[in-house]
PDB file of N, H, CA, C and O in Angstrom:
ATOM      1  N   MET A   1      -8.726 -20.163  46.050  1.00  0.00           N
ATOM      2  CA  MET A   1      -8.778 -20.695  44.996  1.00  0.00           C
ATOM      3  C   MET A   1      -8.494 -19.769  43.481  1.00  0.00           C
ATOM      4  O   MET A   1      -8.099 -20.135  42.374  1.00  0.00           O
ATOM      5  N   PHE A   2      -8.858 -18.558  43.970  1.00  0.00           N
ATOM      6  H   PHE A   2      -9.179 -18.260  44.869  1.00  0.00           H
ATOM      7  CA  PHE A   2      -8.527 -17.572  43.001  1.00  0.00           C
ATOM      8  C   PHE A   2      -7.118 -17.160  42.876  1.00  0.00           C
ATOM      9  O   PHE A   2      -6.866 -16.523  41.853  1.00  0.00           O
ATOM     10  N   ARG A   3      -6.100 -17.390  43.723  1.00  0.00           N
ATOM     11  H   ARG A   3      -6.305 -17.907  44.554  1.00  0.00           H
ATOM     12  CA  ARG A   3      -4.557 -17.015  43.771  1.00  0.00           C
ATOM     13  C   ARG A   3      -4.092 -18.447  42.663  1.00  0.00           C
ATOM     14  O   ARG A   3      -3.213 -18.342  41.807  1.00  0.00           O
ATOM     15  N   GLN A   4      -4.877 -19.711  42.911  1.00  0.00           N
ATOM     16  H   GLN A   4      -5.591 -19.796  43.606  1.00  0.00           H
ATOM     17  CA  GLN A   4      -4.457 -20.462  41.824  1.00  0.00           C
ATOM     18  C   GLN A   4      -4.914 -20.351  40.570  1.00  0.00           C
ATOM     19  O   GLN A   4      -4.224 -20.853  39.682  1.00  0.00           O
ATOM     20  N   SER A   5      -6.091 -19.717  40.236  1.00  0.00           N
ATOM     21  H   SER A   5      -6.651 -19.310  40.957  1.00  0.00           H
ATOM     22  CA  SER A   5      -6.461 -19.527  38.911  1.00  0.00           C
ATOM     23  C   SER A   5      -5.775 -18.602  38.114  1.00  0.00           C
ATOM     24  O   SER A   5      -5.787 -18.587  36.883  1.00  0.00           O
ATOM     25  N   ILE A   6      -5.021 -17.634  39.042  1.00  0.00           N
ATOM     26  H   ILE A   6      -5.011 -17.646  40.042  1.00  0.00           H
ATOM     27  CA  ILE A   6      -4.047 -16.658  38.204  1.00  0.00           C
ATOM     28  C   ILE A   6      -2.693 -17.448  37.562  1.00  0.00           C
ATOM     29  O   ILE A   6      -1.917 -18.105  38.256  1.00  0.00           O
ATOM     30  N   ASP A   7      -2.544 -17.229  35.901  1.00  0.00           N
ATOM     31  H   ASP A   7      -3.174 -16.695  35.337  1.00  0.00           H
ATOM     32  CA  ASP A   7      -1.576 -17.809  35.480  1.00  0.00           C
ATOM     33  C   ASP A   7      -1.044 -16.857  34.381  1.00  0.00           C
ATOM     34  O   ASP A   7      -1.114 -16.988  33.159  1.00  0.00           O
ATOM     35  N   GLY A   8      -0.520 -15.913  35.084  1.00  0.00           N
ATOM     36  H   GLY A   8      -0.463 -15.806  36.076  1.00  0.00           H
ATOM     37  CA  GLY A   8       0.278 -14.752  34.290  1.00  0.00           C
ATOM     38  C   GLY A   8      -0.801 -13.710  33.894  1.00  0.00           C
ATOM     39  O   GLY A   8      -0.452 -12.653  33.369  1.00  0.00           O
ATOM     40  N   SER A   9      -1.979 -13.962  34.111  1.00  0.00           N
ATOM     41  H   SER A   9      -2.263 -14.821  34.537  1.00  0.00           H
ATOM     42  CA  SER A   9      -2.920 -12.958  34.312  1.00  0.00           C
ATOM     43  C   SER A   9      -4.189 -13.425  35.131  1.00  0.00           C
ATOM     44  O   SER A   9      -4.339 -14.619  35.389  1.00  0.00           O
ATOM     45  N   TYR A  10      -4.967 -12.608  35.478  1.00  0.00           N
ATOM     46  H   TYR A  10      -4.846 -11.638  35.268  1.00  0.00           H
ATOM     47  CA  TYR A  10      -6.250 -12.507  36.115  1.00  0.00           C
ATOM     48  C   TYR A  10      -7.140 -13.473  35.362  1.00  0.00           C
ATOM     49  O   TYR A  10      -7.261 -13.292  34.150  1.00  0.00           O
ATOM     50  N   PRO A  11      -7.705 -14.367  35.875  1.00  0.00           N
ATOM     51  CA  PRO A  11      -8.993 -15.328  35.265  1.00  0.00           C
ATOM     52  C   PRO A  11     -10.197 -14.403  34.481  1.00  0.00           C
ATOM     53  O   PRO A  11     -10.729 -13.467  35.079  1.00  0.00           O
ATOM     54  N   THR A  12     -10.517 -14.708  33.286  1.00  0.00           N
ATOM     55  H   THR A  12     -10.086 -15.469  32.800  1.00  0.00           H
ATOM     56  CA  THR A  12     -12.039 -14.055  33.314  1.00  0.00           C
ATOM     57  C   THR A  12     -13.040 -14.199  34.193  1.00  0.00           C
ATOM     58  O   THR A  12     -12.658 -14.769  35.215  1.00  0.00           O
ATOM     59  N   ALA A  13     -14.208 -13.895  34.190  1.00  0.00           N
ATOM     60  H   ALA A  13     -14.518 -13.432  33.359  1.00  0.00           H
ATOM     61  CA  ALA A  13     -15.455 -14.418  34.537  1.00  0.00           C
ATOM     62  C   ALA A  13     -15.571 -16.030  34.601  1.00  0.00           C
ATOM     63  O   ALA A  13     -15.673 -16.883  35.483  1.00  0.00           O
ATOM     64  N   HIS A  14     -15.499 -15.986  33.200  1.00  0.00           N
ATOM     65  H   HIS A  14     -15.416 -15.293  32.484  1.00  0.00           H
ATOM     66  CA  HIS A  14     -15.983 -17.187  32.613  1.00  0.00           C
ATOM     67  C   HIS A  14     -15.189 -18.342  33.355  1.00  0.00           C
ATOM     68  O   HIS A  14     -15.664 -19.316  33.939  1.00  0.00           O
ATOM     69  N   ILE A  15     -13.817 -17.979  33.180  1.00  0.00           N
ATOM     70  H   ILE A  15     -13.431 -17.188  32.706  1.00  0.00           H
ATOM     71  CA  ILE A  15     -13.075 -19.347  33.899  1.00  0.00           C
ATOM     72  C   ILE A  15     -13.083 -19.147  35.300  1.00  0.00           C
ATOM     73  O   ILE A  15     -13.153 -20.154  36.005  1.00  0.00           O
ATOM     74  N   LEU A  16     -13.025 -18.056  35.822  1.00  0.00           N
ATOM     75  H   LEU A  16     -12.968 -17.238  35.249  1.00  0.00           H
ATOM     76  CA  LEU A  16     -13.470 -18.283  37.303  1.00  0.00           C
ATOM     77  C   LEU A  16     -14.577 -18.980  37.769  1.00  0.00           C
ATOM     78  O   LEU A  16     -14.637 -19.615  38.822  1.00  0.00           O
ATOM     79  N   GLY A  17     -15.748 -18.784  36.658  1.00  0.00           N
ATOM     80  H   GLY A  17     -15.700 -18.268  35.802  1.00  0.00           H
ATOM     81  CA  GLY A  17     -17.168 -19.661  36.892  1.00  0.00           C
ATOM     82  C   GLY A  17     -16.868 -21.044  36.677  1.00  0.00           C
ATOM     83  O   GLY A  17     -17.497 -21.903  37.296  1.00  0.00           O
ATOM     84  N   GLU A  18     -15.895 -21.367  35.794  1.00  0.00           N
ATOM     85  H   GLU A  18     -15.385 -20.669  35.292  1.00  0.00           H
ATOM     86  CA  GLU A  18     -15.617 -23.132  35.605  1.00  0.00           C
ATOM     87  C   GLU A  18     -14.973 -23.509  36.897  1.00  0.00           C
ATOM     88  O   GLU A  18     -15.375 -24.478  37.541  1.00  0.00           O
ATOM     89  N   ASN A  19     -14.070 -22.828  37.252  1.00  0.00           N
ATOM     90  H   ASN A  19     -13.743 -22.041  36.729  1.00  0.00           H
ATOM     91  CA  ASN A  19     -13.018 -23.450  38.442  1.00  0.00           C
ATOM     92  C   ASN A  19     -13.930 -23.316  39.676  1.00  0.00           C
ATOM     93  O   ASN A  19     -13.731 -24.054  40.641  1.00  0.00           O
ATOM     94  N   ILE A  20     -14.816 -22.504  39.686  1.00  0.00           N
ATOM     95  H   ILE A  20     -14.978 -21.905  38.902  1.00  0.00           H
ATOM     96  CA  ILE A  20     -15.798 -22.389  40.949  1.00  0.00           C
ATOM     97  C   ILE A  20     -16.592 -23.743  40.847  1.00  0.00           C
ATOM     98  O   ILE A  20     -16.584 -24.511  41.809  1.00  0.00           O
ATOM     99  N   GLN A  21     -17.338 -24.074  39.590  1.00  0.00           N
ATOM    100  H   GLN A  21     -17.344 -23.450  38.809  1.00  0.00           H
ATOM    101  CA  GLN A  21     -18.291 -25.134  39.551  1.00  0.00           C
ATOM    102  C   GLN A  21     -17.359 -26.432  39.493  1.00  0.00           C
ATOM    103  O   GLN A  21     -17.794 -27.483  39.963  1.00  0.00           O
ATOM    104  N   ALA A  22     -16.139 -26.377  38.949  1.00  0.00           N
ATOM    105  H   ALA A  22     -15.786 -25.523  38.567  1.00  0.00           H
ATOM    106  CA  ALA A  22     -15.452 -27.618  39.156  1.00  0.00           C
ATOM    107  C   ALA A  22     -15.031 -28.333  40.647  1.00  0.00           C
ATOM    108  O   ALA A  22     -15.071 -29.504  41.022  1.00  0.00           O
ATOM    109  N   THR A  23     -14.528 -26.837  41.444  1.00  0.00           N
ATOM    110  H   THR A  23     -14.495 -25.885  41.139  1.00  0.00           H
ATOM    111  CA  THR A  23     -14.177 -27.120  42.689  1.00  0.00           C
ATOM    112  C   THR A  23     -15.453 -27.261  43.583  1.00  0.00           C
ATOM    113  O   THR A  23     -15.225 -28.114  44.440  1.00  0.00           O
ATOM    114  N   TYR A  24     -16.660 -26.762  43.696  1.00  0.00           N
ATOM    115  H   TYR A  24     -16.845 -26.068  43.000  1.00  0.00           H
ATOM    116  CA  TYR A  24     -17.733 -26.753  44.621  1.00  0.00           C
ATOM    117  C   TYR A  24     -18.660 -27.060  43.864  1.00  0.00           C
ATOM    118  O   TYR A  24     -19.608 -27.363  44.589  1.00  0.00           O
ATOM    119  N   GLY A  25     -18.938 -27.158  42.807  1.00  0.00           N
ATOM    120  H   GLY A  25     -18.168 -26.912  42.218  1.00  0.00           H
ATOM    121  CA  GLY A  25     -20.365 -28.023  42.138  1.00  0.00           C
ATOM    122  C   GLY A  25     -21.539 -26.869  42.290  1.00  0.00           C
ATOM    123  O   GLY A  25     -22.739 -27.084  42.456  1.00  0.00           O
ATOM    124  N   THR A  26     -20.774 -25.392  42.174  1.00  0.00           N
ATOM    125  H   THR A  26     -19.799 -25.218  42.039  1.00  0.00           H
ATOM    126  CA  THR A  26     -21.759 -24.454  42.393  1.00  0.00           C
ATOM    127  C   THR A  26     -21.828 -23.569  40.839  1.00  0.00           C
ATOM    128  O   THR A  26     -20.882 -23.624  40.054  1.00  0.00           O
ATOM    129  N   GLN A  27     -22.822 -22.933  40.607  1.00  0.00           N
ATOM    130  H   GLN A  27     -23.592 -22.888  41.244  1.00  0.00           H
ATOM    131  CA  GLN A  27     -22.840 -22.441  39.163  1.00  0.00           C
ATOM    132  C   GLN A  27     -23.576 -20.814  39.683  1.00  0.00           C
ATOM    133  O   GLN A  27     -24.694 -20.627  40.163  1.00  0.00           O
ATOM    134  N   LEU A  28     -22.654 -19.952  39.426  1.00  0.00           N
ATOM    135  H   LEU A  28     -21.745 -20.104  39.036  1.00  0.00           H
ATOM    136  CA  LEU A  28     -23.098 -18.479  39.253  1.00  0.00           C
ATOM    137  C   LEU A  28     -23.497 -18.128  38.327  1.00  0.00           C
ATOM    138  O   LEU A  28     -23.327 -18.756  37.282  1.00  0.00           O
ATOM    139  N   SER A  29     -24.303 -16.770  38.405  1.00  0.00           N
ATOM    140  H   SER A  29     -24.441 -16.259  39.254  1.00  0.00           H
ATOM    141  CA  SER A  29     -24.839 -16.140  36.981  1.00  0.00           C
ATOM    142  C   SER A  29     -23.785 -15.526  36.385  1.00  0.00           C
ATOM    143  O   SER A  29     -22.850 -15.119  37.074  1.00  0.00           O
ATOM    144  N   PRO A  30     -23.800 -15.376  34.999  1.00  0.00           N
ATOM    145  CA  PRO A  30     -22.761 -14.303  34.528  1.00  0.00           C
ATOM    146  C   PRO A  30     -22.192 -13.129  35.411  1.00  0.00           C
ATOM    147  O   PRO A  30     -21.026 -12.911  35.740  1.00  0.00           O
ATOM    148  N   ALA A  31     -23.550 -12.313  35.753  1.00  0.00           N
ATOM    149  H   ALA A  31     -24.497 -12.490  35.486  1.00  0.00           H
ATOM    150  CA  ALA A  31     -23.323 -11.180  36.350  1.00  0.00           C
ATOM    151  C   ALA A  31     -22.617 -11.289  38.005  1.00  0.00           C
ATOM    152  O   ALA A  31     -21.863 -10.446  38.490  1.00  0.00           O
ATOM    153  N   GLU A  32     -22.995 -12.293  38.541  1.00  0.00           N
ATOM    154  H   GLU A  32     -23.609 -12.978  38.146  1.00  0.00           H
ATOM    155  CA  GLU A  32     -22.444 -12.440  39.751  1.00  0.00           C
ATOM    156  C   GLU A  32     -20.857 -13.025  39.412  1.00  0.00           C
ATOM    157  O   GLU A  32     -19.895 -12.803  40.149  1.00  0.00           O
ATOM    158  N   LEU A  33     -20.805 -13.696  38.335  1.00  0.00           N
ATOM    159  H   LEU A  33     -21.586 -13.877  37.737  1.00  0.00           H
ATOM    160  CA  LEU A  33     -19.310 -14.179  38.166  1.00  0.00           C
ATOM    161  C   LEU A  33     -18.479 -12.757  37.779  1.00  0.00           C
ATOM    162  O   LEU A  33     -17.274 -12.838  38.021  1.00  0.00           O
ATOM    163  N   LYS A  34     -18.907 -11.535  37.246  1.00  0.00           N
ATOM    164  H   LYS A  34     -19.885 -11.469  37.049  1.00  0.00           H
ATOM    165  CA  LYS A  34     -18.214 -10.491  36.785  1.00  0.00           C
ATOM    166  C   LYS A  34     -18.080  -9.579  38.203  1.00  0.00           C
ATOM    167  O   LYS A  34     -16.974  -9.153  38.538  1.00  0.00           O
ATOM    168  N   SER A  35     -18.740  -9.434  38.643  1.00  0.00           N
ATOM    169  H   SER A  35     -19.638  -9.779  38.370  1.00  0.00           H
ATOM    170  CA  SER A  35     -18.772  -8.636  40.377  1.00  0.00           C
ATOM    171  C   SER A  35     -17.964  -9.543  40.926  1.00  0.00           C
ATOM    172  O   SER A  35     -17.046  -8.873  41.399  1.00  0.00           O
ATOM    173  N   LEU A  36     -17.722 -10.874  41.185  1.00  0.00           N
ATOM    174  H   LEU A  36     -18.467 -11.418  40.801  1.00  0.00           H
ATOM    175  CA  LEU A  36     -16.725 -11.507  41.878  1.00  0.00           C
ATOM    176  C   LEU A  36     -15.535 -11.250  41.182  1.00  0.00           C
ATOM    177  O   LEU A  36     -14.636 -10.777  41.878  1.00  0.00           O
ATOM    178  N   ALA A  37     -15.304 -11.422  40.081  1.00  0.00           N
ATOM    179  H   ALA A  37     -16.034 -11.807  39.516  1.00  0.00           H
ATOM    180  CA  ALA A  37     -13.849 -11.551  39.568  1.00  0.00           C
ATOM    181  C   ALA A  37     -13.076 -10.036  39.736  1.00  0.00           C
ATOM    182  O   ALA A  37     -11.902  -9.821  40.037  1.00  0.00           O
ATOM    183  N   ALA A  38     -14.096  -9.128  39.449  1.00  0.00           N
ATOM    184  H   ALA A  38     -15.050  -9.302  39.204  1.00  0.00           H
ATOM    185  CA  ALA A  38     -13.922  -7.613  39.787  1.00  0.00           C
ATOM    186  C   ALA A  38     -13.404  -7.469  41.200  1.00  0.00           C
ATOM    187  O   ALA A  38     -12.368  -6.892  41.532  1.00  0.00           O
ATOM    188  N   ARG A  39     -14.209  -8.032  41.922  1.00  0.00           N
ATOM    189  H   ARG A  39     -15.050  -8.501  41.652  1.00  0.00           H
ATOM    190  CA  ARG A  39     -13.680  -7.681  43.504  1.00  0.00           C
ATOM    191  C   ARG A  39     -12.482  -8.256  43.943  1.00  0.00           C
ATOM    192  O   ARG A  39     -11.569  -7.699  44.552  1.00  0.00           O
ATOM    193  N   LEU A  40     -12.600  -9.848  43.447  1.00  0.00           N
ATOM    194  H   LEU A  40     -13.342 -10.301  42.953  1.00  0.00           H
ATOM    195  CA  LEU A  40     -11.175 -10.657  43.809  1.00  0.00           C
ATOM    196  C   LEU A  40      -9.814 -10.014  43.018  1.00  0.00           C
ATOM    197  O   LEU A  40      -8.665 -10.333  43.324  1.00  0.00           O
ATOM    198  N   GLN A  41     -10.099  -9.215  42.130  1.00  0.00           N
ATOM    199  H   GLN A  41     -11.032  -8.955  41.881  1.00  0.00           H
ATOM    200  CA  GLN A  41      -8.716  -8.650  41.361  1.00  0.00           C
ATOM    201  C   GLN A  41      -8.634  -7.463  42.408  1.00  0.00           C
ATOM    202  O   GLN A  41      -7.683  -7.626  43.173  1.00  0.00           O
ATOM    203  N   GLN A  42      -9.227  -6.532  42.608  1.00  0.00           N
ATOM    204  H   GLN A  42     -10.000  -6.399  41.987  1.00  0.00           H
ATOM    205  CA  GLN A  42      -9.301  -5.622  43.558  1.00  0.00           C
ATOM    206  C   GLN A  42      -8.518  -6.023  44.747  1.00  0.00           C
ATOM    207  O   GLN A  42      -7.439  -5.501  45.026  1.00  0.00           O
ATOM    208  N   ARG A  43      -9.099  -6.990  45.468  1.00  0.00           N
ATOM    209  H   ARG A  43      -9.976  -7.414  45.242  1.00  0.00           H
ATOM    210  CA  ARG A  43      -8.574  -7.531  46.855  1.00  0.00           C
ATOM    211  C   ARG A  43      -7.112  -8.076  46.582  1.00  0.00           C
ATOM    212  O   ARG A  43      -6.224  -7.886  47.414  1.00  0.00           O
ATOM    213  N   HIS A  44      -6.880  -8.758  45.399  1.00  0.00           N
ATOM    214  H   HIS A  44      -7.602  -8.912  44.724  1.00  0.00           H
ATOM    215  CA  HIS A  44      -5.516  -9.350  45.179  1.00  0.00           C
ATOM    216  C   HIS A  44      -4.368  -8.197  44.785  1.00  0.00           C
ATOM    217  O   HIS A  44      -3.156  -8.326  44.954  1.00  0.00           O
ATOM    218  N   SER A  45      -5.213  -6.772  44.088  1.00  0.00           N
ATOM    219  H   SER A  45      -6.198  -6.667  43.950  1.00  0.00           H
ATOM    220  CA  SER A  45      -3.986  -6.103  44.141  1.00  0.00           C
ATOM    221  C   SER A  45      -3.848  -5.307  45.454  1.00  0.00           C
ATOM    222  O   SER A  45      -2.714  -4.874  45.654  1.00  0.00           O
ATOM    223  N   ALA A  46      -4.719  -5.047  46.328  1.00  0.00           N
ATOM    224  H   ALA A  46      -5.641  -5.399  46.165  1.00  0.00           H
ATOM    225  CA  ALA A  46      -4.553  -4.166  47.403  1.00  0.00           C
ATOM    226  C   ALA A  46      -3.580  -5.056  48.524  1.00  0.00           C
ATOM    227  O   ALA A  46      -2.997  -4.493  49.451  1.00  0.00           O
ATOM    228  N   GLU A  47      -3.492  -6.921  48.211  1.00  0.00           N
ATOM    229  H   GLU A  47      -3.966  -7.378  47.459  1.00  0.00           H
ATOM    230  CA  GLU A  47      -2.579  -7.784  48.876  1.00  0.00           C
ATOM    231  C   GLU A  47      -1.200  -7.251  48.551  1.00  0.00           C
ATOM    232  O   GLU A  47      -0.374  -6.803  49.347  1.00  0.00           O
ATOM    233  N   LEU A  48      -1.086  -7.397  47.044  1.00  0.00           N
ATOM    234  H   LEU A  48      -1.758  -7.761  46.397  1.00  0.00           H
ATOM    235  CA  LEU A  48       0.078  -7.021  46.777  1.00  0.00           C
ATOM    236  C   LEU A  48       0.823  -5.836  47.192  1.00  0.00           C
ATOM    237  O   LEU A  48       1.969  -5.841  47.642  1.00  0.00           O
ATOM    238  N   GLU A  49      -0.135  -4.532  46.951  1.00  0.00           N
ATOM    239  H   GLU A  49      -1.066  -4.528  46.586  1.00  0.00           H
ATOM    240  CA  GLU A  49       0.150  -3.640  47.567  1.00  0.00           C
ATOM    241  C   GLU A  49       1.024  -3.362  49.174  1.00  0.00           C
ATOM    242  O   GLU A  49       2.033  -2.747  49.517  1.00  0.00           O
ATOM    243  N   GLU A  50      -0.087  -4.253  49.903  1.00  0.00           N
ATOM    244  H   GLU A  50      -0.907  -4.753  49.625  1.00  0.00           H
ATOM    245  CA  GLU A  50       0.327  -4.481  51.231  1.00  0.00           C
ATOM    246  C   GLU A  50       1.622  -5.140  51.689  1.00  0.00           C
ATOM    247  O   GLU A  50       2.316  -4.705  52.608  1.00  0.00           O
ATOM    248  N   ASP A  51       1.879  -6.205  50.984  1.00  0.00           N
ATOM    249  H   ASP A  51       1.314  -6.558  50.237  1.00  0.00           H
ATOM    250  CA  ASP A  51       3.117  -6.788  50.878  1.00  0.00           C
ATOM    251  C   ASP A  51       4.294  -6.221  50.411  1.00  0.00           C
ATOM    252  O   ASP A  51       5.331  -6.509  51.009  1.00  0.00           O
ATOM    253  N   HIS A  52       4.353  -5.192  49.102  1.00  0.00           N
ATOM    254  H   HIS A  52       3.511  -4.958  48.616  1.00  0.00           H
ATOM    255  CA  HIS A  52       5.092  -4.437  48.825  1.00  0.00           C
ATOM    256  C   HIS A  52       5.609  -3.540  49.933  1.00  0.00           C
ATOM    257  O   HIS A  52       6.751  -3.653  50.377  1.00  0.00           O
ATOM    258  N   ILE A  53       4.852  -2.770  50.305  1.00  0.00           N
ATOM    259  H   ILE A  53       3.924  -2.679  49.944  1.00  0.00           H
ATOM    260  CA  ILE A  53       4.822  -1.598  51.391  1.00  0.00           C
ATOM    261  C   ILE A  53       5.546  -2.328  52.398  1.00  0.00           C
ATOM    262  O   ILE A  53       6.744  -2.074  52.521  1.00  0.00           O
ATOM    263  N   ALA A  54       4.979  -3.249  53.187  1.00  0.00           N
ATOM    264  H   ALA A  54       4.005  -3.455  53.088  1.00  0.00           H
ATOM    265  CA  ALA A  54       5.613  -3.829  54.253  1.00  0.00           C
ATOM    266  C   ALA A  54       6.784  -4.471  54.448  1.00  0.00           C
ATOM    267  O   ALA A  54       7.078  -4.891  55.567  1.00  0.00           O
TER     268      ALA A  54
END
C-alpha cells in the first residue's frame, strides 16, 4: 500500500493515515503515523538502493 501511495513523492503522515484508514479501517495516532511514514521511506529507499546495486 505504501508504494501505491507514492505519487511523485512520499506521502505525508496525514495522507498515509487517510490511506490506512480507508483501506484497513484502522486509525493511528499522529505520532504512530509520523514514525511509520519515516520507517517506510527508509525501507523504500534501501530497496531502491538494493535494486540499483543488483
